[in-house]
MINULO-355986 format. One line per field, with one value per atom (N, C-alpha, C, O, CB): residue number from 1; residue in one letter; atom name; x, y negated, z negated. Coordinates in pm, whole numbers. Glycine has a CB too. Layout:
// residues N
i <- c(NUM;...) $
aa <- c(A;...) $
at <- c(CA;...) $
X <- c(X;...) $
Y <- c(Y;...) $
Z <- c(Z;...) $
***
This chain:
// residues 91
i <- c(1;1;1;1;1;2;2;2;2;2;3;3;3;3;3;4;4;4;4;4;5;5;5;5;5;6;6;6;6;6;7;7;7;7;7;8;8;8;8;8;9;9;9;9;9;10;10;10;10;10;11;11;11;11;11;12;12;12;12;12;13;13;13;13;13;14;14;14;14;14;15;15;15;15;15;16;16;16;16;16;17;17;17;17;17;18;18;18;18;18;19;19;19;19;19;20;20;20;20;20;21;21;21;21;21;22;22;22;22;22;23;23;23;23;23;24;24;24;24;24;25;25;25;25;25;26;26;26;26;26;27;27;27;27;27;28;28;28;28;28;29;29;29;29;29;30;30;30;30;30;31;31;31;31;31;32;32;32;32;32;33;33;33;33;33;34;34;34;34;34;35;35;35;35;35;36;36;36;36;36;37;37;37;37;37;38;38;38;38;38;39;39;39;39;39;40;40;40;40;40;41;41;41;41;41;42;42;42;42;42;43;43;43;43;43;44;44;44;44;44;45;45;45;45;45;46;46;46;46;46;47;47;47;47;47;48;48;48;48;48;49;49;49;49;49;50;50;50;50;50;51;51;51;51;51;52;52;52;52;52;53;53;53;53;53;54;54;54;54;54;55;55;55;55;55;56;56;56;56;56;57;57;57;57;57;58;58;58;58;58;59;59;59;59;59;60;60;60;60;60;61;61;61;61;61;62;62;62;62;62;63;63;63;63;63;64;64;64;64;64;65;65;65;65;65;66;66;66;66;66;67;67;67;67;67;68;68;68;68;68;69;69;69;69;69;70;70;70;70;70;71;71;71;71;71;72;72;72;72;72;73;73;73;73;73;74;74;74;74;74;75;75;75;75;75;76;76;76;76;76;77;77;77;77;77;78;78;78;78;78;79;79;79;79;79;80;80;80;80;80;81;81;81;81;81;82;82;82;82;82;83;83;83;83;83;84;84;84;84;84;85;85;85;85;85;86;86;86;86;86;87;87;87;87;87;88;88;88;88;88;89;89;89;89;89;90;90;90;90;90;91;91;91;91;91) $
aa <- c(X;X;X;X;X;X;X;X;X;X;X;X;X;X;X;X;X;X;X;X;X;X;X;X;X;X;X;X;X;X;X;X;X;X;X;X;X;X;X;X;X;X;X;X;X;X;X;X;X;X;X;X;X;X;X;X;X;X;X;X;X;X;X;X;X;X;X;X;X;X;X;X;X;X;X;X;X;X;X;X;X;X;X;X;X;X;X;X;X;X;X;X;X;X;X;X;X;X;X;X;X;X;X;X;X;X;X;X;X;X;X;X;X;X;X;X;X;X;X;X;X;X;X;X;X;X;X;X;X;X;X;X;X;X;X;X;X;X;X;X;X;X;X;X;X;X;X;X;X;X;X;X;X;X;X;X;X;X;X;X;X;X;X;X;X;X;X;X;X;X;X;X;X;X;X;X;X;X;X;X;X;X;X;X;X;X;X;X;X;X;X;X;X;X;X;X;X;X;X;X;X;X;X;X;X;X;X;X;X;X;X;X;X;X;X;X;X;X;X;X;X;X;X;X;X;X;X;X;X;X;X;X;X;X;X;X;X;X;X;X;X;X;X;X;X;X;X;X;X;X;X;X;X;X;X;X;X;X;X;X;X;X;X;X;X;X;X;X;X;X;X;X;X;X;X;X;X;X;X;X;X;X;X;X;X;X;X;X;X;X;X;X;X;X;X;X;X;X;X;X;X;X;X;X;X;X;X;X;X;X;X;X;X;X;X;X;X;X;X;X;X;X;X;X;X;X;X;X;X;X;X;X;X;X;X;X;X;X;X;X;X;X;X;X;X;X;X;X;X;X;X;X;X;X;X;X;X;X;X;X;X;X;X;X;X;X;X;X;X;X;X;X;X;X;X;X;X;X;X;X;X;X;X;X;X;X;X;X;X;X;X;X;X;X;X;X;X;X;X;X;X;X;X;X;X;X;X;X;X;X;X;X;X;X;X;X;X;X;X;X;X;X;X;X;X;X;X;X;X;X;X;X;X;X;X;X;X;X;X;X;X;X;X;X;X;X;X;X;X;X;X;X;X;X;X) $
at <- c(N;CA;C;O;CB;N;CA;C;O;CB;N;CA;C;O;CB;N;CA;C;O;CB;N;CA;C;O;CB;N;CA;C;O;CB;N;CA;C;O;CB;N;CA;C;O;CB;N;CA;C;O;CB;N;CA;C;O;CB;N;CA;C;O;CB;N;CA;C;O;CB;N;CA;C;O;CB;N;CA;C;O;CB;N;CA;C;O;CB;N;CA;C;O;CB;N;CA;C;O;CB;N;CA;C;O;CB;N;CA;C;O;CB;N;CA;C;O;CB;N;CA;C;O;CB;N;CA;C;O;CB;N;CA;C;O;CB;N;CA;C;O;CB;N;CA;C;O;CB;N;CA;C;O;CB;N;CA;C;O;CB;N;CA;C;O;CB;N;CA;C;O;CB;N;CA;C;O;CB;N;CA;C;O;CB;N;CA;C;O;CB;N;CA;C;O;CB;N;CA;C;O;CB;N;CA;C;O;CB;N;CA;C;O;CB;N;CA;C;O;CB;N;CA;C;O;CB;N;CA;C;O;CB;N;CA;C;O;CB;N;CA;C;O;CB;N;CA;C;O;CB;N;CA;C;O;CB;N;CA;C;O;CB;N;CA;C;O;CB;N;CA;C;O;CB;N;CA;C;O;CB;N;CA;C;O;CB;N;CA;C;O;CB;N;CA;C;O;CB;N;CA;C;O;CB;N;CA;C;O;CB;N;CA;C;O;CB;N;CA;C;O;CB;N;CA;C;O;CB;N;CA;C;O;CB;N;CA;C;O;CB;N;CA;C;O;CB;N;CA;C;O;CB;N;CA;C;O;CB;N;CA;C;O;CB;N;CA;C;O;CB;N;CA;C;O;CB;N;CA;C;O;CB;N;CA;C;O;CB;N;CA;C;O;CB;N;CA;C;O;CB;N;CA;C;O;CB;N;CA;C;O;CB;N;CA;C;O;CB;N;CA;C;O;CB;N;CA;C;O;CB;N;CA;C;O;CB;N;CA;C;O;CB;N;CA;C;O;CB;N;CA;C;O;CB;N;CA;C;O;CB;N;CA;C;O;CB;N;CA;C;O;CB;N;CA;C;O;CB;N;CA;C;O;CB;N;CA;C;O;CB;N;CA;C;O;CB;N;CA;C;O;CB;N;CA;C;O;CB;N;CA;C;O;CB;N;CA;C;O;CB;N;CA;C;O;CB;N;CA;C;O;CB;N;CA;C;O;CB;N;CA;C;O;CB) $
X <- c(-804;-743;-785;-806;-593;-798;-835;-980;-1020;-808;-1059;-1198;-1211;-1316;-1277;-1106;-1109;-1086;-1114;-1005;-1037;-1004;-1113;-1180;-869;-1129;-1222;-1167;-1046;-1247;-1254;-1210;-1127;-1028;-1330;-1166;-1091;-950;-855;-1165;-935;-803;-715;-597;-815;-771;-695;-650;-536;-779;-742;-708;-599;-506;-831;-609;-508;-372;-269;-551;-373;-248;-184;-62;-273;-264;-210;-149;-46;-319;-212;-153;-19;75;-247;-9;118;225;342;98;186;280;329;448;215;238;274;369;468;149;339;424;563;664;361;569;699;777;899;679;708;773;832;943;674;756;805;928;1024;693;925;1039;1164;1274;1004;1147;1261;1314;1435;1220;1224;1266;1345;1445;1144;1300;1371;1510;1606;1291;1521;1653;1746;1864;1639;1693;1776;1818;1930;1699;1728;1764;1874;1965;1642;1866;1970;2105;2206;1937;2106;2230;2281;2402;2210;2190;2229;2293;2397;2107;2231;2284;2408;2491;2177;2420;2537;2574;2690;2655;2471;2490;2405;2286;2452;2467;2394;2281;2172;2489;2308;2205;2083;1969;2263;2108;1996;1926;1804;2046;2002;1941;1848;1742;2049;1887;1800;1673;1565;1874;1685;1566;1471;1350;1607;1527;1445;1380;1262;1530;1457;1405;1294;1195;1517;1311;1208;1079;969;1258;1093;974;897;774;1013;971;906;829;737;1009;865;796;650;568;865;616;477;402;283;469;470;405;361;251;500;446;415;282;197;526;264;135;16;-94;141;38;-71;-116;-236;-27;-20;-54;-124;-219;74;-76;-140;-287;-375;-66;-312;-450;-537;-650;-451;-486;-565;-592;-704;-494;-492;-510;-609;-695;-375;-597;-691;-833;-928;-648;-846;-979;-1042;-1160;-969;-965;-1019;-1062;-1170;-914;-979;-1013;-1138;-1221;-899;-1152;-1271;-1397;-1502;-1254;-1387;-1503;-1539;-1655;-1476;-1437;-1461;-1536;-1607;-1331;-1520;-1589;-1688;-1727;-1486;-1728;-1816;-1947;-1998;-1845;-2000;-2128;-2114;-2215;-2187;-1991;-1968;-1928;-1919;-1862;-1903;-1854;-1960;-2039;-1729;-1959;-2046;-1978;-1858;-2081;-2055;-2000;-1892;-1792;-2111;-1912;-1814;-1679;-1574;-1866;-1680;-1556;-1488;-1366;-1583;-1569;-1513;-1440;-1330;-1625;-1502;-1442;-1306;-1209;-1534;-1297;-1171;-1064;-946;-1194;-1106;-1009;-952;-831;-1076;-1038;-990;-906;-808;-1107;-943;-864;-725;-625;-937;-719;-591;-503;-383;-614;-560;-483;-435;-321;-569;-520;-480;-364;-272;-599;-368;-258;-128;-21;-293;-137;-17;44;165;-51;-41;9;66;169;-103;-1;50;184;276;-52;196;321;436;551;301;406;510;551;669;461;457;483;530;592;360;502;542;691;750;461;749;894;922;1038;962) $
Y <- c(-4226;-4247;-4142;-4174;-4248;-4015;-3910;-3918;-3850;-3777;-3999;-4013;-4089;-4084;-4084;-4158;-4233;-4145;-4186;-4343;-4024;-3934;-3830;-3789;-3866;-3789;-3682;-3550;-3531;-3674;-3459;-3332;-3252;-3188;-3251;-3256;-3182;-3237;-3161;-3186;-3368;-3430;-3390;-3361;-3585;-3388;-3346;-3201;-3167;-3364;-3115;-2974;-2956;-2877;-2896;-3027;-3017;-3067;-3005;-3097;-3178;-3234;-3142;-3124;-3372;-3083;-2992;-2868;-2819;-2951;-2817;-2704;-2739;-2659;-2654;-2858;-2901;-2924;-2895;-3030;-2975;-2992;-2854;-2835;-3070;-2759;-2623;-2562;-2498;-2536;-2582;-2531;-2593;-2523;-2560;-2721;-2788;-2737;-2720;-2937;-2712;-2656;-2519;-2487;-2648;-2438;-2305;-2316;-2242;-2224;-2409;-2429;-2474;-2423;-2532;-2568;-2616;-2504;-2489;-2740;-2428;-2316;-2214;-2160;-2249;-2188;-2094;-2146;-2069;-2070;-2275;-2332;-2320;-2290;-2480;-2343;-2330;-2186;-2159;-2382;-2091;-1950;-1913;-1836;-1862;-1966;-1940;-1989;-1920;-2007;-2108;-2163;-2082;-2061;-2308;-2037;-1961;-1828;-1791;-1935;-1755;-1624;-1634;-1544;-1544;-1742;-1768;-1648;-1610;-1804;-1590;-1473;-1491;-1521;-1341;-1472;-1488;-1386;-1418;-1476;-1263;-1158;-1193;-1180;-1023;-1237;-1273;-1399;-1412;-1293;-1492;-1614;-1579;-1640;-1713;-1483;-1440;-1374;-1394;-1343;-1297;-1234;-1340;-1334;-1136;-1437;-1546;-1625;-1659;-1639;-1656;-1732;-1655;-1714;-1765;-1524;-1442;-1442;-1439;-1298;-1447;-1453;-1583;-1586;-1441;-1690;-1819;-1821;-1901;-1931;-1734;-1730;-1692;-1723;-1631;-1625;-1591;-1708;-1726;-1469;-1786;-1893;-2009;-2062;-1946;-2048;-2163;-2151;-2239;-2181;-2043;-2028;-2013;-2059;-1908;-1948;-1932;-2068;-2094;-1841;-2153;-2287;-2367;-2440;-2362;-2353;-2420;-2378;-2463;-2389;-2249;-2200;-2248;-2293;-2048;-2238;-2279;-2429;-2472;-2240;-2508;-2653;-2692;-2778;-2722;-2630;-2658;-2617;-2688;-2586;-2502;-2455;-2551;-2584;-2315;-2596;-2692;-2820;-2874;-2724;-2868;-2990;-2973;-3064;-3030;-2859;-2835;-2826;-2876;-2706;-2762;-2758;-2898;-2929;-2665;-2982;-3119;-3203;-3297;-3185;-3171;-3248;-3161;-3197;-3308;-3050;-2956;-3019;-2985;-2838;-3109;-3170;-3269;-3309;-3241;-3308;-3405;-3340;-3408;-3502;-3207;-3141;-3050;-2988;-3061;-3044;-2951;-2814;-2802;-3002;-2712;-2577;-2573;-2503;-2476;-2648;-2651;-2705;-2651;-2737;-2807;-2863;-2765;-2753;-2997;-2695;-2593;-2486;-2444;-2529;-2443;-2342;-2389;-2313;-2310;-2511;-2562;-2579;-2555;-2695;-2619;-2634;-2498;-2484;-2700;-2399;-2266;-2204;-2134;-2174;-2228;-2179;-2244;-2177;-2207;-2373;-2443;-2390;-2370;-2591;-2366;-2311;-2170;-2134;-2308;-2091;-1956;-1962;-1881;-1881;-2057;-2072;-2111;-2063;-2177;-2199;-2239;-2119;-2097;-2351;-2042;-1926;-1821;-1761;-1865;-1799;-1703;-1750;-1669;-1686;-1876;-1931;-1923;-1901;-2073;-1941;-1935;-1791;-1763;-2003;-1700;-1562;-1473;-1370;-1504;-1508;-1422;-1435;-1541;-1456;-1327;-1328;-1331;-1333;-1205) $
Z <- c(-535;-407;-306;-189;-421;-348;-256;-212;-117;-319;-279;-238;-106;-43;-347;-66;59;181;293;55;158;269;288;194;244;412;445;393;392;599;348;293;393;355;249;519;621;636;655;755;628;641;522;540;650;403;286;300;272;157;345;363;467;446;404;578;683;633;659;808;562;511;407;406;449;320;220;283;238;122;389;460;521;516;568;577;636;529;552;718;412;302;255;231;185;242;204;308;272;189;434;541;533;548;678;509;495;376;383;483;266;147;177;134;29;249;287;376;360;358;471;561;485;510;669;394;315;225;210;230;165;82;164;117;17;285;372;405;407;501;432;462;342;358;504;223;102;79;35;-20;109;97;196;162;120;316;415;364;376;549;306;253;134;118;212;51;-67;-29;-83;-157;65;103;192;191;175;267;349;437;449;261;499;583;709;701;508;825;950;960;1006;1070;917;924;839;884;880;717;628;676;661;485;733;788;904;918;834;986;1096;1045;1102;1188;939;880;825;847;767;755;700;812;805;610;915;1028;1101;1144;1126;1113;1177;1096;1152;1195;965;880;903;895;732;931;955;1087;1104;955;1179;1308;1293;1379;1402;1184;1157;1095;1120;1066;1015;939;1029;1012;831;1125;1210;1285;1273;1310;1361;1432;1338;1369;1525;1225;1129;1075;1064;1013;1042;993;1104;1078;944;1227;1341;1352;1366;1472;1347;1357;1242;1263;1362;1121;1005;1006;976;876;1039;1043;1152;1130;1066;1268;1377;1340;1370;1505;1274;1233;1134;1146;1170;1036;939;1010;982;829;1100;1174;1258;1265;1263;1322;1405;1320;1359;1486;1204;1116;1067;1042;996;1053;1009;1111;1074;976;1239;1344;1423;1534;1441;1365;1435;1481;1588;1346;1403;1440;1555;1614;1320;1590;1697;1830;1932;1655;1830;1950;2011;1940;1919;2144;2213;2220;2195;2355;2254;2267;2374;2359;2299;2482;2590;2541;2577;2707;2460;2407;2310;2309;2336;2229;2141;2222;2187;2055;2330;2416;2467;2462;2534;2516;2571;2464;2488;2640;2345;2236;2197;2183;2114;2179;2142;2253;2226;2108;2377;2490;2489;2514;2624;2460;2453;2342;2362;2434;2225;2113;2148;2116;1984;2212;2253;2352;2345;2316;2443;2541;2471;2507;2648;2372;2299;2227;2233;2197;2160;2085;2181;2153;1998;2291;2392;2446;2462;2508;2474;2527;2428;2467;2568;2301;2199;2170;2149;2070;2170;2131;2246;2221;2069;2370;2481;2509;2491;2608;2551;2578;2726;2768;2515) $
***
């Protein structure tokens, strides 16, 4: 069944599944500890994972279509991702 999918798509999907598993695990830990302080610590740890998964997934996707994109399009894509990360991380 996996032979029908492109390698980049499988890699991107697996990263998102891993990210979802981490998110669900964090939610269960919050419930287990039942403490607002510990829940904030766990939630703060997740703030690092989200952008990292975004970057890795985008990178895998770009490598998957690298032969179809011009340098100009690569520039705009990376600029867009940088703007998203700046917007999310700036206070």
